[in-house]
Structure formats: structure tokens, C-alpha cells
N, C-alpha and C positions, 0 to 999 in steps of 0.2 A: 796825310796821305802820299807818297811816293808813289806818280802813275806808272802804270805797266801796261806797256803798249802790246806786249806778249800776250796778254789774256783777253785782248778783243780782237774784234775783228778789225782789219785798218786799211782803208781805201785811199791810195794816195793818188790825186789827180790832178790835170794841168787845167789851167785858168780856163784854157778855150774850151776843154772839153765840160766844163761845170757852166759856164757862160757864152754866149755869143760873142766872141771877140772877133769875127770874120772882118768886118769894117776896119779895125785898129790892125789886123795882121795883113791885110792889103795894104794899107800905108806902111807898114814893116818891109813888104818884099817889095814895094816900088819905089819906095823914097829913102829907105834906111834906118838906122837906129835911132838918130836924132829925131828926124822928123816922126817917128811913132813915140818916142818919148814926149815930146811937143805937143803929139796928139792927144794922149792918155791925159796929161796936165791938164788941156784944156778941157777936154772932156770929164774929170773928175768927178764930177757931183753928179754925171748923168747915170742913172741905175742900167745895167747891162742885162739883155735878154737872157732865156733860159736857154742852155745849151744840152748837148746830146745827152749828158747823164746826169743833169739836174733832178728829174725826176727820182733817180735811182738812189742819190744821195739824200733827197729830201724823206724819201721813206725809209733808207737804212737808218737815218739818223733817229726817226721816231722809235726805233727799237728801245733806245734808250731810257724810256718812260716808263719801261716793264719792272727795272731793277733800279730805284732810286740809290742804292749803295755801289753800284758796280755800272761801268759804262761797258755795254756791248759792241758799241761802233766808235770808230774814230776814224774820221776823215782827217786829212792833210792836203792841203793846198800845195802843190808840186809845182815851179813854173819858172822857165827859163828867164822872165822878166827880171826886172832888176828890182829892189825893195820900193825905189821911188815909184816907178810906173805902177805898181801892186795895190798903190792906195784906192785904185775905183774897183777895183777887185772886193776888198773887204769892205769897201763902203756898198756893194753889191751883196755880199754875204749877210750883212747887219740888215739890210732893207727886207731882205728876205726870210729873214729870222731864223737864219741857218746857223746850228750850234758847233760854228768850227773856228777853231784858235790858234792851232797849229800851222806852220806852212814852211816852205823853203824857194826861196828865192835865189837861184844860182846865176844870175846876170850873164846868162847864154852859154854857162857851161851844160854839159851833159848831167841830166838828173840820176843816171842809173846809179853812181856810186853813193847816192843817199839813200837809196830804198830799205836797206839793210839797218841803217842808223833810226830809222822810225818803223821799223819791225813791218812794212808794208805787205799785205797779202794779196792785193790786186792794184793794179799800177795803170790808169786809163789816160790816155793822150790823144791829140789830133797829130803829134809830130811822129812820123814813122819812124825816125831814127831813135827817139828816146823809149818806143815801144820796143823796138828789135834790140836794143842795148840792154833793156830790163828782160826781155826772154832769154836771152843769152846768158844772162846771169841768174838765171833759174827763177825767175818771178812771172806770175801769172800777169799778163799785159795786154792791152787790146787797142787796136787805135780805131778811134769813135768815126763813124761816119756822121755825114748832116741827119740833124734831127728831122722824123717827119713832121709836117705842118700840122695834121690831124688827132695827133696822139690824144689819148684821153686814157689817164693813167687811174689803174686801181687804187683808193684811198686807205681800203681796209687790209691790204695785203702787197708783199713786195714780191713780184714776179720775174724769177729770174728763169733763162731758158738757155740751155748749152748743145751747141753740136757733140759729138761722140767721137770718133776716131780723130788725133792729133792735137783735141782740144780737151776731153775730160779724159782720153786714153791714148795710149801713146801712137808712133806714128806704125806702128808694126803692120795693123790689118790693111791702113790706106795705101802703105807701099805696094803691099801685094796686088790690091786693086788697082792701082797706077800702072804698075809695070805688068802685069800678067793678065787682068782682066775679071770680069765679075764671076765667072765659071769658077776660076781659081780661086778667089776672096771665098766664094761661100762654102765651097769644100774644105778651106783651111778654117772657117769659123766653124764649121759643122763637125771637125775632128778636134777641133781644140774649144768645144762650148764650155766643157766643165773647168777649163785653165784661165782663170781670172787674166785680163787684159792690164799690161803697164801702166802705170800713172803717166799721164799727159801734164801737159803746163798747168790746165786748171784744176787737176785732181786734188790738191792739197786745198784749193779755195770750196771746191764741194765739200767736202770732208767738213771744212769747218762752218759752212753754213749749214749743213744738216746738222752738225751739235747746235749750234745756235736754234735751229727750229724745237730741238731738245729742253732748251735751257730756258726758252720764254713761255710761262706758264700764261694762256691764254685759251677762251672758250674757242674763239676761231684763230689757226695757227696764222702768225702772221707773215710768216716768209713760206712761197712756195716756191718749189724747183720744178723742172722740166728738161727731160732730155728730147733734142728734135734732131733726129737722122735719117740720112738718106738709106739708113739699113732696111731690112725686112726680114723676115722669114727665109732661110733658119738662120739670120746670122743674129738675129735678135736676143737668142736665148744666151748668148755669151755675156752680154749686155747686162741681161738682168743679173747673171750669175755674180758677173764683176762688182755690181755695186752691192749685191747682197754680202759678198767676200768683205767689202769694204766697211760694212754697217752704216751704210749711207742710205738713207730714206729720199726718193724721189717720189714727187707727188703724182706727177704725169709722165709719159713717155711717147713720144709720135713715131714709130717706124712707117716711113714714106716711101720708099722703095723707089727712090727718084723724083718723084712728087716735089711740086715747088713746096717750099716752107713757108713763105708770106703770110697765106690766108690762116695757115694753123695760129702762126704766131700772133694774129690780130685778132684770132678769137681767145687764145689765151693773154692777150693785154701784156705781153711781156714789159717789163720794165726796161730790160735788155736782153739781147741775145748775141751769142758770142759763135764764131766759124770761123773756119781756116780759110775757105775759098771767097772768092772776091764776088763772084757770082749770086752766091746765097746771102752774104751780106749787103750787097748793093739792093737787091729786092726786096730783102725784108726791113732794110731802113725806111723803105717807102711808107710803112705803114707802123712800125716799132723801133725805138732806140736800138742800135746794133754795133757791134765790134768788130772788127777782124781780128784775128789770131795769128799773125805770121808765122812761118815757119824757124825755127833757128837758123843761125848763118851757115853751121855746118851738117845740118839735114840733107839725107839724099833726095827727098822730097823738090829740093831747087833745083835739083839737077834733071829729075823726071820733069818738072814745070817747063824748065829752060828747053829741053828737049820739045817737048809740045809746043812751045810758043812758036820754035823754029820750022815746025812743019807746015 
């Protein structure tokens, strides 16, 4: 039967997001391509440690056991490595028993042009340029921060957490907050509480994950989703009504009103958390795997951020 990547959740992941390749990457940055190639060959039989998104990938692949006739999740290793230096990566894949058979090794070129060819729903990398190019091309993408040292993942459920504005939802409300302040933001959300928010870069992914929730028949749902946002009342209503309009089932929602997000995420035991602000991602990454969702290159929020940085 011909494989159909359009009918399953497809994760494109760089080798550095999946495994700990930081020592090899230092060789590349300090000594260049040839030294890196030689280093990888010399260490070819050494198994790589687990990277930021390893536990997420491992958990998502376990969903395939629920339907022997149909793969629900496909993982593609997408790397700027050459095929030659990629041998060590697949030795590590085999060692950990990951059901990953597809890959793209671009030999130093951008990976963004290949995302459509593999029907990627989510792209994870530690290389900011590739993440930016993926987002600018319309794909959900995040730059993984270093993994926490003491993370203990839930083995029964996949727990994913998302910030709201500029991640799941559009930048509309975030722009009002940044440009006009909290009072204007709350008034805007109160007036538009029954008007669904526009989709953000991770909206399609959230819909796909919600669909997976309904597809998998199990006594304990294997996928659990959460919104973790700085919003509070009265701005919470629009979030709830938007998710309802999208027919998306979110298991938990935390409206923090500006409180730090890290303790909630630790308690939730998120396999990964996505946010658009460095401060939130950096703090969260001390306790759970986390990824930064940059603004698109043409986003007005980039101008707002730049102006704030100059003050």
C-alpha cells in the first residue's frame, strides 16, 4: 500500500533537536566542516544522548500501536548534515528503538523547501534560520531550547502545552497589548469575546492533535492538550469561545494573568511547551522541554520588539 503522509501527523525534526549533538556542533562551529565530518566518523559507533524533543518523539510514535492498519504519526529526521555524517544519527535511532525510517539530509542547504514534500505538520530544530524559514513558509515550527536536566516525562500520556496569542491564535490581540497596553487589550477582548480569533502558526497543529484525541480509542486518552497563557478574566472568554468554534478539545487551560508559567508547566509535566517570548521559554525550559516560536519576518511585532529593545 502506498504511504500517505497527508493522513497522519508528521513531525520533521533536526538531529540536534532529537539528540544531544552539542559537542559535535562545537567542533563544527570552531573548526569547520571537515573537522566536523572527521569527528562524526570517529564517534560513529557512540550512541548519542537524548535531545530536547526526544521524549516527545518517543511518546508520539507510541500512538501507532493503537491502529496496526494505519500509522497515526510519522517522524522525519531533517538535517543539514551530509548523508555520510548522518550514519551516527541512525545508529542512535536504532539503539533507542525509535520507529523512524525517513530522513532528509540537505548537505548544508536550507530544509524549508522540503517541508511540503514530506507533508510536515510541525518542524523542530535548534537552528534559528531553518525555523524562521519554515514559519515564513507557513509551517508550525519552533526552535528548541536546551533540555532540562531533571525532566521526568509522563509515560501514559503525551502532554503538550501552548501559549495562546501569536502561537495558537493570530498576533492581533498581542499587537494591541504591546502597542496600547493592558487596559486597551482587555477592552478589545471584552468587546470581541464572541468573535473567534484568527488562526496563528500552530492552529492547524492543534486541530490535528485534537483530531488524534478522537481517533485513538483508549480507556485513558493518550494525548492531553493545554493552553498556558498570560491572559486572565475577562480576556479568557474569547479563547474558550474560539476553541469551541474550531471544535478543538483542550483538556486544561491556565489563565495566569502575568504570573510565571514554569511552575504550572512542571506540574502539568509537559513533553513540550511552545511560546513566542524568550523570557517565558527560557524559564520554562529549566523544568520542561520548550520551544520558541519566532514571529514571521514580516510581522509588525518584530518592529514593536525592536523599538522596545532600543529604549
